[in-house]
C-alpha positions as CSV (number, residue, x, y, z in Angstrom):
1,M,-132.2,44.4,24.4
2,A,-129.4,46.7,25.6
3,R,-127.6,45.6,28.7
4,K,-127.9,47.9,31.6
5,R,-124.6,49.3,32.7
6,T,-123.9,49.9,36.4
7,P,-122.1,53.1,37.3
8,A,-118.3,52.7,37.6
9,M,-116.9,52.3,41.1
10,T,-114.5,54.9,42.5
11,E,-111.0,53.7,43.3
12,K,-111.9,53.8,47.0
13,E,-114.9,51.5,46.3
14,R,-112.8,49.1,44.3
15,I,-110.3,48.7,47.1
16,E,-113.0,48.4,49.7
17,A,-114.8,45.7,47.7
18,L,-111.6,43.7,47.4
19,L,-111.0,44.0,51.2
20,R,-114.5,42.7,51.7
21,R,-113.7,39.9,49.3
22,E,-116.3,41.2,46.8
23,K,-115.9,41.6,43.1
24,P,-115.1,45.1,41.9
25,D,-116.2,46.4,38.5
26,R,-112.6,46.2,37.4
27,V,-109.2,45.5,38.8
28,P,-107.8,48.5,40.6
29,F,-104.6,49.7,39.1
30,W,-101.8,51.8,40.6
31,T,-98.4,52.4,39.2
32,M,-95.0,51.8,40.9
33,S,-94.0,55.4,40.4
34,H,-96.5,57.8,39.0
35,E,-95.0,60.9,40.5
36,V,-92.4,61.6,37.9
37,F,-94.8,60.8,35.1
38,A,-97.4,63.2,36.6
39,M,-95.0,66.1,36.8
40,L,-93.8,65.7,33.3
41,Q,-97.4,65.3,32.0
42,A,-98.3,68.5,33.8
43,G,-95.3,70.4,32.4
44,G,-93.2,70.3,35.5
45,T,-89.8,68.7,35.9
46,V,-88.5,65.6,37.6
47,T,-86.5,67.8,40.0
48,D,-89.8,69.4,41.2
49,T,-90.9,66.0,42.3
50,Y,-88.0,65.5,44.7
51,K,-87.5,69.1,45.8
52,N,-91.0,69.7,47.1
53,P,-93.2,66.6,46.9
54,A,-96.0,68.2,49.1
55,E,-96.5,70.9,46.4
56,C,-96.7,68.2,43.8
57,L,-99.4,66.2,45.5
58,P,-102.4,67.8,43.8
59,T,-100.8,67.2,40.4
60,W,-100.1,63.5,41.3
61,R,-103.7,63.0,42.4
62,K,-105.1,64.7,39.2
63,I,-103.1,62.5,36.9
64,C,-104.2,59.4,38.8
65,R,-107.8,60.5,38.4
66,D,-107.3,61.3,34.7
67,F,-105.9,57.8,34.0
68,G,-108.1,55.9,36.4
69,W,-105.3,54.9,38.7
70,V,-105.4,54.4,42.5
71,S,-103.5,57.3,44.0
72,I,-101.3,56.3,47.0
73,P,-98.9,59.2,47.7
74,Y,-95.3,58.1,48.1
75,L,-92.0,59.2,46.9
76,Q,-88.8,57.2,47.3
77,Y,-85.8,56.6,45.1
78,G,-83.5,53.6,44.7
79,A,-80.6,55.0,46.6
80,F,-82.7,56.1,49.6
81,G,-80.5,56.1,52.7
82,A,-77.3,57.5,51.1
83,W,-78.3,61.1,51.4
84,E,-80.3,60.6,54.6
85,F,-77.2,59.3,56.4
86,G,-74.8,62.0,55.3
87,G,-73.8,61.0,51.7
88,E,-74.2,63.2,48.7
89,I,-76.7,62.9,45.9
90,K,-77.4,64.6,42.6
91,L,-80.9,65.5,41.8
92,P,-82.1,64.7,38.3
93,E,-81.3,67.6,36.0
94,S,-82.1,66.4,32.5
95,Q,-84.8,64.6,30.5
96,Y,-82.7,61.4,30.8
97,S,-82.5,61.2,34.6
98,F,-85.5,60.3,36.6
99,A,-84.2,59.8,40.2
100,P,-81.5,61.1,42.4
101,S,-78.1,59.4,42.0
102,V,-75.4,59.0,44.6
103,I,-72.2,61.1,44.3
104,R,-70.7,60.0,47.6
105,Y,-71.9,57.2,50.0
106,P,-71.8,58.0,53.7
107,V,-69.8,54.9,54.6
108,E,-66.5,53.8,53.1
109,T,-65.1,51.2,55.4
110,P,-66.5,48.5,57.8
111,E,-65.0,50.5,60.7
112,E,-67.0,53.6,59.6
113,A,-70.1,51.4,59.3
114,L,-69.7,50.1,62.9
115,H,-69.6,53.7,64.2
116,L,-72.4,55.1,62.1
117,K,-75.3,56.6,64.1
118,I,-78.9,57.3,63.3
119,P,-79.1,60.9,61.8
120,D,-81.5,63.6,63.0
121,I,-84.5,62.7,60.9
122,K,-85.8,66.3,61.0
123,S,-83.0,67.4,58.7
124,S,-81.8,64.3,56.9
125,G,-82.0,64.1,53.1
126,T,-85.5,63.7,51.7
127,I,-87.0,62.8,55.1
128,P,-88.2,66.4,55.9
129,A,-89.8,66.7,52.5
130,L,-91.5,63.3,53.0
131,M,-92.7,64.3,56.4
132,E,-94.3,67.4,54.9
133,L,-95.8,65.3,52.1
134,S,-97.2,62.9,54.7
135,K,-98.6,65.8,56.8
136,K,-100.3,67.4,53.9
137,S,-101.6,64.1,52.5
138,S,-103.1,63.0,55.9
139,Q,-105.0,66.3,56.3
140,E,-106.8,65.8,53.0
141,K,-110.0,63.8,52.7
142,P,-109.9,62.4,49.1
143,D,-113.3,61.0,48.1
144,N,-112.1,58.8,45.4
145,E,-109.0,57.3,47.0
146,P,-108.6,54.4,49.4
147,W,-106.0,56.0,51.6
148,N,-104.8,59.5,52.2
149,V,-101.5,58.7,53.8
150,V,-98.0,58.4,52.4
151,C,-96.8,54.9,51.7
152,A,-93.1,54.2,52.2
153,R,-91.7,51.3,50.2
154,V,-88.0,51.1,50.7
155,G,-87.0,48.1,52.9
156,P,-84.2,48.1,55.5
157,F,-81.9,45.9,53.4
158,T,-82.0,48.4,50.6
159,V,-81.3,51.3,53.0
160,A,-78.5,49.4,54.6
161,A,-76.9,48.6,51.2
162,N,-77.2,52.2,50.2
163,L,-75.0,53.3,53.0
164,P,-71.7,51.9,51.7
165,G,-73.1,51.2,48.2
166,P,-74.7,47.9,47.1
167,Q,-71.5,46.4,45.7
168,K,-69.5,47.1,48.9
169,F,-72.4,45.9,51.1
170,A,-72.6,42.6,49.1
171,K,-68.8,42.0,49.7
172,W,-69.1,42.9,53.4
173,L,-71.9,40.3,53.8
174,I,-69.1,37.8,53.6
175,K,-66.0,39.8,54.7
176,A,-67.5,42.1,57.4
177,P,-70.9,40.7,58.4
178,E,-70.8,42.6,61.7
179,A,-70.7,45.9,59.8
180,C,-73.7,44.8,57.7
181,H,-75.6,43.7,60.8
182,H,-75.0,47.2,62.3
183,L,-76.2,48.9,59.2
184,L,-79.3,46.7,59.1
185,R,-80.0,47.6,62.7
186,I,-79.7,51.3,61.9
187,A,-81.8,50.9,58.8
188,T,-84.7,49.3,60.7
189,A,-84.6,52.1,63.3
190,I,-85.1,55.0,60.9
């Protein structure tokens, strides 16, 4: 006798079942960084992902549907904070680079760190593009996704360390803790 199969749950139904402490038909899966993969899979470039993430959103969602992944729109890079506070980054330009890299950190000395102010977020680094992505994402009503908002996942310690650079920040934790404390305060305010 053939076993009767129940229809597969949507990603939204799987997450909702877990939140109700019920058993989903399978474990929901979402990747740490599907955005770059999605753009490459669709014939775009890595740079497209960082230059205009709001335009990439439909591609990201399609790839997640195609692979059976939960789609939670977000876009961050490991050096988040450096460009946003006035440093310089280089966008990925080749098939071997997958995220922006820092050319110049915004803070060089503990004294500079102590005088650093919160930038205007409407024009800082990737923040305007992320705000546009969040706006576009929140206006959509995806039927197969648990959330339609952008998820940020860079913590304040990472942002603070990216202002002088992680190696300097680590040294300053011992030699200039007041500078690190100030950077952490600023990182939690942005």
